[in-house]
C-alpha positions as a Python dict, from the first residue, in 0.01 Angstrom:
ca = {
    (1, 'M'): (0, 0, 0),
    (2, 'A'): (-87, -343, 66),
    (3, 'T'): (-59, -506, 426),
    (4, 'S'): (274, -600, 542),
    (5, 'I'): (331, -870, 815),
    (6, 'S'): (699, -909, 958),
    (7, 'P'): (778, -1294, 928),
    (8, 'L'): (883, -1267, 1316),
    (9, 'A'): (527, -1164, 1397),
    (10, 'F'): (278, -1457, 1514),
    (11, 'V'): (-82, -1358, 1285),
    (12, 'N'): (-312, -1679, 1471),
    (13, 'P'): (-509, -1783, 1086),
    (14, 'G'): (-842, -1730, 1241),
    (15, 'A'): (-770, -1334, 1309),
    (16, 'I'): (-934, -1123, 1017),
    (17, 'I'): (-666, -835, 913),
    (18, 'G'): (-814, -538, 707),
    (19, 'D'): (-596, -386, 434),
    (20, 'N'): (-264, -131, 450),
    (21, 'V'): (-213, -285, 805),
    (22, 'T'): (183, -288, 928),
    (23, 'I'): (223, -551, 1191),
    (24, 'N'): (570, -597, 1267),
    (25, 'A'): (814, -810, 1414),
    (26, 'F'): (732, -1007, 1709),
    (27, 'A'): (349, -934, 1771),
    (28, 'Y'): (150, -1110, 1882),
    (29, 'I'): (-211, -1161, 1672),
    (30, 'D'): (-483, -1398, 1890),
    (31, 'Q'): (-761, -1569, 1723),
    (32, 'D'): (-1044, -1433, 1701),
    (33, 'V'): (-941, -1057, 1685),
    (34, 'V'): (-1085, -761, 1440),
    (35, 'I'): (-782, -537, 1319),
    (36, 'G'): (-947, -272, 1066),
    (37, 'D'): (-739, -93, 742),
    (38, 'G'): (-447, 105, 796),
    (39, 'C'): (-388, 22, 1196),
    (40, 'E'): (-4, 14, 1281),
    (41, 'I'): (137, -292, 1506),
    (42, 'H'): (501, -203, 1625),
    (43, 'P'): (728, -452, 1849),
    (44, 'H'): (592, -659, 2119),
    (45, 'V'): (274, -583, 2110),
    (46, 'S'): (45, -781, 2180),
    (47, 'I'): (-373, -812, 2052),
    (48, 'L'): (-524, -1121, 2268),
    (49, 'A'): (-898, -1285, 2201),
    (50, 'G'): (-1165, -1077, 2125),
    (51, 'A'): (-1015, -703, 1976),
    (52, 'R'): (-1248, -577, 1749),
    (53, 'I'): (-1007, -273, 1617),
    (54, 'G'): (-1129, -49, 1396),
    (55, 'K'): (-917, 194, 1100),
    (56, 'N'): (-611, 396, 1169),
    (57, 'N'): (-482, 293, 1514),
    (58, 'K'): (-139, 280, 1574),
    (59, 'F'): (-10, 63, 1909),
    (60, 'Y'): (321, 89, 2055),
    (61, 'E'): (604, -147, 2187),
    (62, 'G'): (458, -347, 2452),
    (63, 'C'): (101, -259, 2485),
    (64, 'I'): (-145, -565, 2533),
    (65, 'I'): (-500, -532, 2417),
    (66, 'S'): (-826, -747, 2523),
    (67, 'A'): (-614, -858, 2809),
    (68, 'T'): (-831, -1090, 3097),
    (69, 'P'): (-998, -873, 3311),
    (70, 'Q'): (-823, -819, 3677),
    (71, 'D'): (-1197, -915, 3853),
    (72, 'F'): (-1227, -1256, 4048),
    (73, 'R'): (-1549, -1255, 3879),
    (74, 'W'): (-1469, -1326, 3562),
    (75, 'K'): (-1525, -1704, 3440),
    (76, 'G'): (-1374, -1663, 3130),
    (77, 'E'): (-1690, -1573, 2971),
    (78, 'R'): (-1611, -1444, 2628),
    (79, 'S'): (-1566, -1065, 2594),
    (80, 'Y'): (-1455, -825, 2377),
    (81, 'V'): (-1252, -445, 2358),
    (82, 'E'): (-1422, -199, 2112),
    (83, 'I'): (-1127, 69, 1993),
    (84, 'G'): (-1285, 266, 1720),
    (85, 'D'): (-1047, 517, 1428),
    (86, 'G'): (-747, 751, 1462),
    (87, 'N'): (-585, 607, 1831),
    (88, 'E'): (-312, 635, 1948),
    (89, 'I'): (-181, 362, 2160),
    (90, 'R'): (97, 451, 2331),
    (91, 'E'): (420, 198, 2498),
    (92, 'Q'): (304, -105, 2769),
    (93, 'V'): (-71, 14, 2768),
    (94, 'I'): (-325, -221, 2916),
    (95, 'I'): (-662, -220, 2826),
    (96, 'N'): (-858, -549, 2974),
    (97, 'R'): (-1176, -699, 2794),
    (98, 'S'): (-1562, -707, 2989),
    (99, 'I'): (-1595, -919, 3245),
    (100, 'Y'): (-1950, -1017, 3121),
    (101, 'D'): (-2073, -1251, 2880),
    (102, 'G'): (-2113, -996, 2581),
    (103, 'G'): (-1940, -703, 2724),
    (104, 'S'): (-1687, -478, 2611),
    (105, 'T'): (-1443, -246, 2711),
    (106, 'K'): (-1498, 68, 2506),
    (107, 'I'): (-1229, 342, 2360),
    (108, 'G'): (-1375, 616, 2113),
    (109, 'N'): (-1205, 813, 1779),
    (110, 'N'): (-861, 999, 1758),
    (111, 'S'): (-782, 917, 2129),
    (112, 'F'): (-449, 933, 2279),
    (113, 'V'): (-353, 717, 2554),
    (114, 'M'): (-29, 799, 2695),
    (115, 'A'): (239, 523, 2821),
    (116, 'Q'): (185, 322, 3122),
    (117, 'T'): (-175, 360, 3112),
    (118, 'H'): (-428, 48, 3234),
    (119, 'I'): (-808, 100, 3142),
    (120, 'G'): (-1019, -196, 3352),
    (121, 'H'): (-1246, -385, 3232),
    (122, 'D'): (-1643, -303, 3102),
    (123, 'S'): (-1502, 94, 3111),
    (124, 'E'): (-1620, 309, 2811),
    (125, 'I'): (-1340, 616, 2743),
    (126, 'G'): (-1457, 872, 2498),
    (127, 'S'): (-1350, 1024, 2183),
    (128, 'H'): (-1119, 1295, 2153),
    (129, 'V'): (-979, 1221, 2533),
    (130, 'V'): (-614, 1234, 2658),
    (131, 'L'): (-482, 993, 2920),
    (132, 'G'): (-188, 1090, 3032),
    (133, 'N'): (152, 845, 3139),
    (134, 'S'): (84, 608, 3384),
    (135, 'V'): (-312, 703, 3397),
    (136, 'K'): (-547, 397, 3600),
    (137, 'I'): (-929, 361, 3555),
    (138, 'A'): (-1047, 140, 3728),
    (139, 'G'): (-1359, -114, 3594),
    (140, 'N'): (-1670, 1, 3447),
    (141, 'C'): (-1567, 360, 3480),
    (142, 'K'): (-1671, 643, 3234),
    (143, 'I'): (-1456, 906, 3101),
    (144, 'G'): (-1621, 1149, 2877),
    (145, 'D'): (-1569, 1308, 2515),
    (146, 'C'): (-1261, 1589, 2532),
    (147, 'C'): (-1183, 1482, 2877),
    (148, 'I'): (-792, 1539, 3028),
    (149, 'L'): (-655, 1304, 3254),
    (150, 'S'): (-296, 1435, 3340),
    (151, 'S'): (9, 1184, 3446),
    (152, 'S'): (-79, 956, 3722),
    (153, 'A'): (-423, 1064, 3718),
    (154, 'L'): (-644, 797, 3945),
    (155, 'V'): (-1001, 672, 3857),
    (156, 'H'): (-1184, 451, 4166),
    (157, 'E'): (-1446, 211, 4057),
    (158, 'R'): (-1772, 302, 3896),
    (159, 'C'): (-1725, 648, 3852),
    (160, 'E'): (-1816, 927, 3607),
    (161, 'I'): (-1585, 1203, 3426),
    (162, 'G'): (-1909, 1428, 3243),
    (163, 'K'): (-1736, 1556, 2855),
    (164, 'W'): (-1477, 1808, 2873),
    (165, 'A'): (-1347, 1807, 3211),
    (166, 'L'): (-959, 1804, 3308),
    (167, 'I'): (-785, 1604, 3585),
    (168, 'K'): (-492, 1696, 3727),
    (169, 'G'): (-236, 1529, 3732),
    (170, 'G'): (-218, 1265, 4084),
    (171, 'C'): (-556, 1310, 4163),
    (172, 'R'): (-734, 1034, 4314),
    (173, 'V'): (-1121, 1062, 4162),
    (174, 'N'): (-1331, 894, 4437),
    (175, 'G'): (-1688, 1086, 4233),
    (176, 'N'): (-1823, 1160, 3960),
    (177, 'V'): (-1664, 1495, 3801),
    (178, 'P'): (-1916, 1685, 3680),
    (179, 'P'): (-1838, 1816, 3269),
    (180, 'Y'): (-1627, 2156, 3190),
    (181, 'V'): (-1412, 2181, 3549),
    (182, 'V'): (-1074, 2021, 3631),
    (183, 'M'): (-1031, 1899, 3936),
    (184, 'A'): (-688, 1875, 4167),
    (185, 'H'): (-504, 1726, 4473),
    (186, 'N'): (-599, 1423, 4728),
    (187, 'P'): (-861, 1482, 4833),
    (188, 'I'): (-1039, 1591, 4519),
    (189, 'V'): (-1174, 1948, 4491),
    (190, 'Y'): (-1294, 2122, 4216),
    (191, 'F'): (-1023, 2343, 4069),
    (192, 'G'): (-1246, 2595, 3822),
    (193, 'V'): (-1377, 2575, 3495),
    (194, 'N'): (-1140, 2395, 3241),
    (195, 'A'): (-1183, 2708, 3021),
    (196, 'F'): (-874, 2750, 2873),
    (197, 'V'): (-935, 2405, 2713),
    (198, 'L'): (-1296, 2535, 2639),
    (199, 'R'): (-1201, 2799, 2389),
    (200, 'K'): (-966, 2554, 2174),
    (201, 'G'): (-1253, 2398, 2164),
    (202, 'N'): (-1456, 2703, 2032),
    (203, 'F'): (-1683, 2762, 2333),
    (204, 'S'): (-1810, 3160, 2351),
    (205, 'E'): (-1710, 3346, 2645),
    (206, 'E'): (-2022, 3334, 2682),
    (207, 'T'): (-2119, 3028, 2751),
    (208, 'I'): (-1819, 2987, 2953),
    (209, 'D'): (-1955, 3261, 3136),
    (210, 'N'): (-2233, 3068, 3255),
    (211, 'I'): (-2099, 2759, 3287),
    (212, 'S'): (-1837, 2944, 3574),
    (213, 'K'): (-2195, 3031, 3675),
    (214, 'C'): (-2314, 2713, 3753),
    (215, 'F'): (-2025, 2595, 3914),
    (216, 'R'): (-1984, 2874, 4155),
    (217, 'H'): (-2350, 2779, 4296),
    (218, 'L'): (-2201, 2437, 4337),
    (219, 'Y'): (-1892, 2469, 4461),
    (220, 'Q'): (-1859, 2798, 4630),
    (221, 'S'): (-2233, 2925, 4730),
    (222, 'N'): (-2232, 2699, 5083),
    (223, 'T'): (-2533, 2522, 5031),
    (224, 'S'): (-2658, 2211, 4922),
    (225, 'T'): (-2577, 2057, 4620),
    (226, 'F'): (-3012, 2010, 4569),
    (227, 'N'): (-3034, 2396, 4638),
    (228, 'A'): (-2744, 2488, 4441),
    (229, 'L'): (-2975, 2324, 4149),
    (230, 'R'): (-3284, 2549, 4172),
    (231, 'R'): (-3014, 2836, 4234),
    (232, 'I'): (-2841, 2713, 3882),
    (233, 'E'): (-3235, 2699, 3693),
    (234, 'T'): (-3336, 3028, 3800),
    (235, 'D'): (-2957, 3222, 3793),
    (236, 'V'): (-2821, 3058, 3484),
    (237, 'D'): (-2985, 3119, 3156),
    (238, 'P'): (-3150, 2790, 2971),
    (239, 'G'): (-2862, 2586, 2758),
    (240, 'P'): (-2685, 2292, 2656),
    (241, 'E'): (-2377, 2316, 2852),
    (242, 'R'): (-2654, 2424, 3187),
    (243, 'D'): (-2852, 2155, 3113),
    (244, 'E'): (-2577, 1929, 3059),
    (245, 'I'): (-2409, 1992, 3414),
    (246, 'V'): (-2757, 1997, 3621),
    (247, 'N'): (-2857, 1620, 3411),
    (248, 'F'): (-2471, 1532, 3505),
    (249, 'V'): (-2549, 1527, 3899),
    (250, 'R'): (-2912, 1444, 3956),
    (251, 'F'): (-2881, 1159, 3698),
    (252, 'H'): (-2579, 1045, 3952),
    (253, 'K'): (-2823, 1153, 4223),
    (254, 'Y'): (-2604, 1411, 4376),
    (255, 'K'): (-2354, 1231, 4428),
    (256, 'I'): (-2044, 1492, 4316),
    (257, 'A'): (-1653, 1415, 4346),
    (258, 'G'): (-1525, 1716, 4576),
    (259, 'I'): (-1826, 1826, 4773),
    (260, 'Q'): (-1850, 1670, 5090),
    (261, 'L'): (-2145, 1416, 5268),
    (262, 'D'): (-2347, 1660, 5429),
    (263, 'D'): (-2389, 1888, 5163),
    (264, 'R'): (-2571, 1637, 4860),
    (265, 'E'): (-2837, 1619, 5144),
}
């Protein structure tokens, strides 16, 4: 199947378009854009300068890719949005490019971004991520692989969410969320281990049990975060999941969502 470009679409002559791409009526493709093979661009999509798009992505009506950053620090530097392969970007999604010269906002592979979601400058979204309707992600955030953010979740600037985490609808994330957990409510609280989704991901029951032990120490032992990590390393069998949790907490200097400031010392 050859590339199909509607005569009612605008494609800048400087754009690089791959094979088997479909660009529908009223789409706008700017200069300095690269679109990989097999992509599908629906009507009224705007793909602006700095977009670097992989293969087999679908962009639905009204979404804006590589929009200029909503940040006063940006002074017109040349920057990018990098999107991998196999993603679906639904209606009226806005993805801002980086504020830094040569920097990028990044999305991995096979993720599903639902309608009216906003991804701020320099954020990084992993692979196999689901972002629900009207999720808002501020600048310089990081969302790990296989995360699910339910509708209207809000992620504050410079927060990181570890892989395989589930954020309940409407939750306001104002700290770093460890991997494998469910977080909910406002203020944000630990809601349990993301066991249902982990089983779908073929994690063993023994592994899920060890993850649960880690978070009982971290969130439910009424001790400091520092001591909780020492207990985890003593009580839980070594393994990649345990190490992922411990390293995440230490990397973020014990500043973890759902734990009161006094408990972090």
